[in-house]
N, C-alpha and C positions, 0 to 999 in steps of 0.2 A: 735742243741739242741732245738731251738724254733720250727723248722719245725717238729721235732719228736713229741713234745708236742701238737702242733696243729692238726696234722694228727691223732695222737693217740686219741684225743678227739672226732673225728668223729665216730670211731668204738668201742672204749672202752666202751661207754655208752650202746651199743646195748645189751650186755649180762647182764647188770644190770637192764634192764627194768622190768623184773618180780619182782625183789625185790623192785624197786621204786613203782610199782603198788601195791604191798602188803602193803608197809609202808603207802602210802598215799591214798589207795583205788582209784587209778587213773583209768580212762577209757582208752580204746584203743586210742581214739582221744587225750587224755592228753599225752599219751606216744609218739604219733606222734609229738605233739607240743614240747616235750622235745628234740626230734631230730631236728625238723624243725626250732625251734626258733634260734638255732645255725646257721643253713644254711641260714635263712632269714637275720640274722645280717651280715653274710659274704657276701651274694649276694648284699645287698643294699649299702654296704659301700666299696666294693672292688675298684670300679672305682674311687670313691672319694678319698680314701686313697692313691691310686697310684698317682693321680694327685697332692694331697697335698704333697706327698713325693718329687715329682719333684720340687715343689715350695719351701717348707720349709726345705728340707734336708731329705734324705732317712734314715740316721742313727738316726736323732732326732725323726722322726715319728715312726720308728721301735721300738725304746726304749719306747716311750710313749705307743704304742700299747701293748708291752710286759708287761709293768707295770699294765695297766688296765686289761689285760687278767688274770694276776696273782691274782689281787684283786677279779675279777669276779669268778674265780675258787674257791676262799675261800667262796664267797657267795653261790655258788652251793653246796659246802660241808656242809654248815651250814643251808641251807634252811629248814624252819619248815613246809612247805607245797608245793604242786606241783605247785601252781601259782607262788610263789617266785622262785622256781627252774627254771621255764620257763623264768622268767624275767632275772634271772642271766645268763641263757644260751644265751639269746638274747644279753646281754652285752658282754659275751664271744665272740660271733660271730662278733659283731661290732669291738671289739678290735683285734680279730684274723684276720680280714680283712686287717688290716695294715701289718701284718706279711706275709700273703699269697701274697699280691700284690707286696710287696717290695722285697721279697726273690730273685726271678729270676733277678730283676734289680741290686741288690747288687752283685750277682754272675757275671753278665755281666760286671759290673764296675771293679771288682777285678781281673778277669781272661781273658785271650785272647787265641786265636788259639785253639790248641789241649787241652790245660789245661782247657779251658772253657768247652769242651765236657766232660772231666773227672769230672769237678766240678758238671756239671749237672747230670752226672751219679750218683755221691754220693748223690746229692740233691734228685734225683728220688728214689734212693735206700733207703735213710732214710725215705722218705715219704711212700714208699711202705712197708718198714719194720714196720712202726708205724701202717699203715692200717691193715696189715696182723697179726701182733702180738697183735693188740688191743683186739680181743676177748679173747685170752688166758690171757693177763695181766689183763683185766677187770674181767674175771672169777676168777682168782686167788685172786685178791684183794677183790672182792665181797664175795667170799666164806670164806676167812680167816679173813676178818675184816668187812667191810660194803661197800655198794655202795657209801657212802659219801667219802670214802677214795680215790676213783678213781679221784675225783675232788681235794681233798686236796693234793694229790701227786703233782699236778701242781705247788703248792706254792714254795717248795724248788727248783724245776726245773726252775721255772720262775726267782727266785732270782739269781741262778747260771748263767742263760742265760743273765740276765741283766749285771752281773759283766763281763762276757765274751765279751759282745757287747761293753761295755764301754771301755774295755782294748784293744780289737782287731779291732773293726770295724772303717773304715774311713768314713768321711762324704762325700757325693756327692749330687749334685742337678743340675738342669738345669742352663746353663750359664747365661741366662737372663730370670729368672722365671717370669711368668705373675702373676697378682693378683689372689686371690682365687675366683673361679667362684661360688659365693653363689647361684644365681638363678638356675644355672645348677645343683648344688649339691642338692638343695631342691626338684626341680621337678623330677630329676632322682630317688632319694631315695624314694620319695613318690609314684611315678609311679610304681617302681619295687616292693615296699611293697604291694601295692594294688593287683598287678598281682599275686605275690606268695601267699598271703593270700587267694585270690579268689580260687586258685587251692587247697589250703589246706582245705577250708571250703565248697567247691562245693558239695562234696558228702553228707556232713551232712545237709547243708541247702537247697540243691537242685540246680542244675546247672542253672535252669531257674528262680530261686527265685529273687525277686527285689533286695535283698542285693548283691547277687553274680553278677548279671548282672550289677548293679551299680558299683561294684568294677572293673569289666573288662572294663567298659566304662571309669571310672576315670583313670585307668591305661593307656588306649590307649590315652586319651586326654593329660595326664601329660607327657607321653613319646614323644608325638608329639610336645608339647610345648617345651620340653627339646631339641628336634632336632632343632626347630626354634631358640631357644636361642643360641645353640652352633654354628649354621650357622652364626648368626649375630656377635658373639664374635670373630670368626676367630681364630687368633693365641692365643687369651686370653682364649679360651674355655678349659674346663676340659676334653673334648673328642674331639680329632681331627677327624672330620668326614671323612677326606680324607683317613683315614686308611681303611675305608670300600670300597675304590676303589681297594684295594689290594686283589687279588683273594686268595692268600695264607692266609691272615689275616682272611677272611671270612670262608675259608675252615677249618682252624685250630679251629676257634671259634665254628663252627657247630659240628665238631667231638668231641671237648672237652665237649660241652654241652650234647651230646648224650651219651658219655662215662660215665659222671657223673650220668645221668638219669638211665641207665640200670644197672650199676655195683652196686652202693650203695643201690638201692632199692631192688635188688635181694639178696644181702648179708644180708640185714635186714630181709628178709623173710626166708633165709636159717638158720639164727641164731634162729629165732622164731620157725622154724620147729624142729630143734634139741632139743630145750628146752621144747617146749610145746607138741610136738607129740612124739618124741623119749624119752623124759623124762630126758635128761642130765642136770646136774647142769651147772652153769656158767663156772666153771673151766673145766669141762669135754667137754663142747661145744668148749671153746677156744682151748683145746688140740687137738680136732679133726679138727681144722682149720690149724694146723701146716703144712700139705702138701701144702695148698694154700700159706701159709706164705713163705715157703722155695722156692717154684716155683717163687713167685713174686720177692723175693729178688735177686735170681740168675739172673732172666731175666732183672731186673732193672740194675744190674751191667753190664750185657752184652750190654744192650741198651746204657748205658753211653759211652762205648767204641766205639760202632758203630755209634754214633751220628755224628761224623766228618768224617766217612768213607763210610757210606751208605746214600743214599738220605732219608730225613726224611719222605717223603710220603710212602716209602716202609716200614719203621719201623712202622709208625702209621697205615697204611692200614693193615699190617700183624697182628698188635696187636688187632685191632677191629675184624678182621676175626677170630682170635683165641677165642676172647671173645664170638663171635656168636656161634662158634662150641661148646665151653664149656657149654653155656646156653642150647643148644639143647640136650646135654648129660644128662640133668635131666630126659630124657625119660626112663633112666635105673631104675628110682625109682618107686616103687609101694607101696601100703598101708602096706605091710608086710616087707618092706625093712629095713635093718640095715643102719647105717650111711655110710658104705663103698660103698653103691650104688652111693653115691654122690662124691666119690673120683675122678673118671675120670673128672667129671665136674669141681670140685674145682681145680685140677691140671692145666687143660687147661685155665680156667679163670685166675688163678694166673699168668701163663706165659703171657697171654695177657695184664693183668693189669700192670705187671712189665715192659713190653716193651713200654708201653704207656707214662709214666710220663717223662723220660728224654728228648725225642724229643719234647714233648709238652712244657716243660719249655724252651727249647732252642728256639723253634719257637716263643714263646710269646714275645721275645725281639728282635729276628733276623730280624723282619719285620719292625722295627721302628728305627728312629734316636735315638742315645744314650740319648739325652736330653728328649726324650719321652718314655723311656723304662719303667718307672714306670706306665705311663698311659696304654701302650700296655699290660703290664703284668697284670694290674688291670682289663682290659677288659676281658682278657682270663680267669682269675680266676672268674670273675663275671659269665661268661657263664657256667663254671663248677659248681659253687654253685647254680645257678638257676636250672641247670639240676638235681642236687642232691635234692634240695627242692621240685621241681615239681615232680620228680620221686618218692620219698618216699610218697608224698601225693597222687598222682594219681594212682600209682601202688598199694599202700596200699589199696586205696578205691576199685579199681578193684578186687584185691585179696579177700577182705572182701565180696564183692557181689558174687563173683564166689563160694566161700566156702559156704556162706549162702544159695544160690540157689541150689548148689549141694547137700547139706545135706537135704534141704527141699524136693528135688525131689527123694531122695533115698527111698528104701522100708520102712525103719524104720521111715523116715520123714513123709511118708503118714500115717503111723500108729499113729504117735504122733499128727497129725492134725495141728491145728493152732499154737501150741507151737513150731513146728519144725523150723519156721523162727527165733524165738527168740533164740532157742538153737543153730541154725546154726550161728547166729551172735556172740554168746558167744564163740563158737568154733573158729571162725575166729579171734576173739580178743585175745584169750589166750589159745587155745587148749581145751582139755577135762578135765583138773584138776578142781575140784570144782563142776562138773556137777552131780557127782554120787548121791548126796543127793536129787536132784530134779527129778530123773528119776527112774521109777519102777525097782527093782532089776533084774527082769527077762529080762529086755531089755538092760541092761548095755553093754553086749558084742556086741550086734548089733549096739548100739549107737556109741561105740568106733570104731568099724570097719567102719561104715559109716562116722564118723568124720575124720578118717585117710584118707579114700578114697577121701573125699571132699577137704581136705587140700592138698593132693598130686596133685589132679587134678588142683586146683587153682595155686599151685606152678608151675606146668608144663605149664599151659596156659600163666601165666605171663612170664615165662622164654622163651617160644617160641616167644611171642610178642616182648620181649626185644631183642631176637636174630635177629629178622627182622630189628629192629632199628639199631642194631650193624652192620649188613651187609650194610645198607644204609650208615652208617658212614664210613665203609671201602671203599666203592665206592667213597665217597666224598674225602677221604684222597688220594686215588690213583689218582683221576682226578684233584683236585683243590689245592693241596699243591705243590708249584713249587719253587725250589731254586732260579730261576731267579727273583723272587719277593723280595728277601732279600734286606735289606738296605745295600748298598755297603760300607763295612769297612774292614780293614785288618783281623778283628776277624772272619768275616764270609767267608773269602776266602777258608779255608779248607773244609767247607761244600759245597761251590759252586763247588769245584774241584771234589767232589765225585759224581757229577751227571753223 
């Protein structure tokens, strides 16, 4: 239940962004912050919360995080302006980090052998279901009630999940937990915050501006200091640096980060394309994502069964290959296309995403000793959320520039002269609605055609670049995820036997 709520919050907000923009007069950058504040909170606190769970108790930290997430959701639903909405989303992310990091560790503690594979299949299926159904659920709620209701819905779900956790969940922690690593916690969180914010603000402030350069330098210094602190603390560190000696740990982390980067950023653009260019409502957009939803859910269920029967490198490598193929299928779209032109791409991407989550969750704890499962899971989730945050920011900025330049270089762009760049920027930020009043009537048809062409070109360029990254991730999965690197326990033997 908690997993469904958390993953739902990643995608359910996407289809509500036009309504949030309308209510608050928010800019494209503001809307990116509504998405990225959540991802930043997740990214900077995932590792910390995983380590705290190993020390203080996984059930206790899970329930505290769930309670804070529920309160933050209430804050999002009642936010009077976009600034407070962004702050509440950040708090949601920080609280959600505890749930993301601890979930796989709790499953690993509760289940063994083949049952563990089935449990991870359900875990991945629920996560995939929430991601896939998010647009439709968000669209339905936004159209029938208000965008605020998508956050307020979390409140009763959170209360029910708290009751279920209190009744059903058993406590677990490391046998000899070390003290909390406060120096590591502060330096890591601050360093990662500077890194992600620099990526978010780079396009707006300029990549070579003193502010952005200073943030990148601060991030590098703080993360370096964090590494020195962890090395000196040894067994008392919040991050066991010896994990990075494990080839499979590094391979899984890299593939997870790339998957987060390419999938969530492109899904964000696909939803924007359907709403702002094709003119569908939030509900209509969500409905058209159903093929991706069903493909994802079926594939996740299948992957859960295969996790203990087929080598994980095969499943993860195949999933990233399918995602790459799906992204390249956006070539079927042109300026005059209906949404069905995206159908092949969405189906293949959906299958790829569905196959990815169960083995990723399994691998995140299979490579570490049981007492460090929270830490290992937190690291893996951190890589995923950093990928999502950086992907939405950098891909969004690249897309905006591509659309803006494409429109300015079109025939109608040359006719409009100096105003073409500003109009192109407005198109990239929200499509063509609202431009009609600022453009001569006789030019409207040409402007809309040029806008559609520029957006489709931007979408395809981004998708092809993302496909290249996905193929790199597939190669990494096939080459660097090895079952012989698993931590040797009876629970991992079925997976080893499948090699």
